[in-house]
Structures are given as structure tokens and as C-alpha cells.
N, C-alpha and C positions, 0 to 999 in steps of 0.2 A: 189549511187544506192544501195538499200537495197535488198539483195539476200535472197530468201527463202530457208531454208534448204532442202535437199533431203535425203531420207532414203536409206541407202546402206546396203548390206550384204557383208561381207568379209568372204570367205570360201576357202577351199582347196580341190581339187578333191580327193587327196590321204589321207585325214585326217582319222584316225582310228575311232574316235568318233566324227562324224560330228556335232551332236547337241551340244556338249560341246566345240567344236572348233569354230563354226561359231559365228560372232559378227555382230549384227545389230546396226547401229548408224546413226545418222543424221549429215550432214555437209553442209556448204555453198560452199564447193569446187565443181566445176563443174565436171561431170563424166570423161571427157577426161583428165583433169589436174589431178584429183585424181588417175586415173590408171597409169599416168606417174610418179607421186610421189611415189606411192607404188612400181612400177618397180624400181625407184631410190633407195628406201630403200632396196628392195631385192638385187639389184646388189652390193650395198655398204656392205650389210651383207655378201654376197658371197666373195667379196674381202677380207674381214676381216677373215672369216672362211669358207672354202669350205664345211666343214662337218656339219655345223649347219644352221638352219634357225630360223626365229622368228615366234612365234605363232600369230594368228590373233589379239588377244587382245593386244600383244605388239606392233604390227604395228599400230593398232588404237590409242594406247597411244602416239606413236611417232608422228602420224598425228596431234594428239591434242596439244602436246607440241611444235611441230615445225612448223605446217602449219595452223591450224585452232583451236584456243583455245575455240571456241564455239561448238566443236564436243560434242555430247551427246551419250553415249552408252544407247541403248534402250532395252526393254524386248524382248525376243526372239519370242514373239507372234505378234510383230509389222510387218507390211508389208513393204518390201523393194522395192523401185522402180527400183534400179539397183543392180545387184549381180556382185561382182568382185571375180573371182576365181584366187587364187595365182598362181596356176599351169599354167592356161591359160594365165595369165598376163605375167608371165615369158617368156613363149614360144612366145607369140606375140611380145614382146619388145627385145628378146635376141639378134637379129641381130643389134640392135641399142644401145646396152649396153653402149658402150664408150660415145656416144653422150649424152645419158640420165644422165650418171655419171658426165659428165662435164658441163651440162646445168645449168647455173647460176640461172634459175627460180626454180630449185629443191634443190640446195646446200643450207644447213643451217649450221651456226656455231655451233659446238658442237654436231651435230647429229652423226658423226662418233664415237666420244669418248663415247656417250651414248649407241650406239649399242654395242660397245666393252664391256661396263659394263653389259648390259643385257646378252650378250653371256657368259661372265665370270660367272655371277650369275646362269645361266642355268647349267654350268659346276659344279659349287659348289653344287648346289641342287642335281645334279645327283650323284656326289661323296658321298654326305651325305646319300642319299638313298641306295647307294650300301653297305655302311658300316654296 
């Protein structure tokens, strides 16, 4: 079965500069599965570092690398059929965090170590900009 891509917008309610933070992308992943996978990435990131989170573009990059290599990042003027807010997504799934983290449908080999590298890179960039 050939699935048609859906346009999504990934945003965050508390992003300081929404226009530069939001990412519009197309994916063949279904909305329910996609929001579960994003929750998995969010909870995994939180397990690694309670003080840091990934930007929308980093989450979309992980989705492309580990879940749907056909994801395309679109221009910001494209219309998204579904919007996923990272804050709302976290709040909606937080009571099921353990189940989502352990669900084999979302676990990917190498994902955790790649998130660690992204977070370490964020820290290095921050330290460089402070000096």
C-alpha cells in the first residue's frame, strides 16, 4: 500500500521566536503514530538530560533518520494539515511515558546515542557563545 504524505507543523507553545522555531514537513507517518514517536523522543531526551530539550528541527531530523527517510522539510508558507505542539504532546502522553519509552514500535537502535550527541553539541555551542 502506497501512503500519501501528510503535511505537519511541529511547534512549541513556549517557543520564544515561533516563526524561526516552527518546522513544516511532510511525512508518510500517520498522525497518531507520529505524535507517539515524538513523545518517545521527548521522553528519551528527558531521561538523558532533564535540563535540555531538542529544537523542532532536531526532532524532525531524528524522525527522518530513524523513522521515515522520505520526510521533507517544507517552506514555512506551506499549509500543514496537522499541527503537533511539543508542549501539548508532552502533557498528553506524560502519564504513559514508561509505556511509550518501552514500546518496541518506537525504539530504534542508535537513537539514544544520537540524542546524546545532539545535546552535547548544544552544550558545546552554548559554551562557545558564552566565551
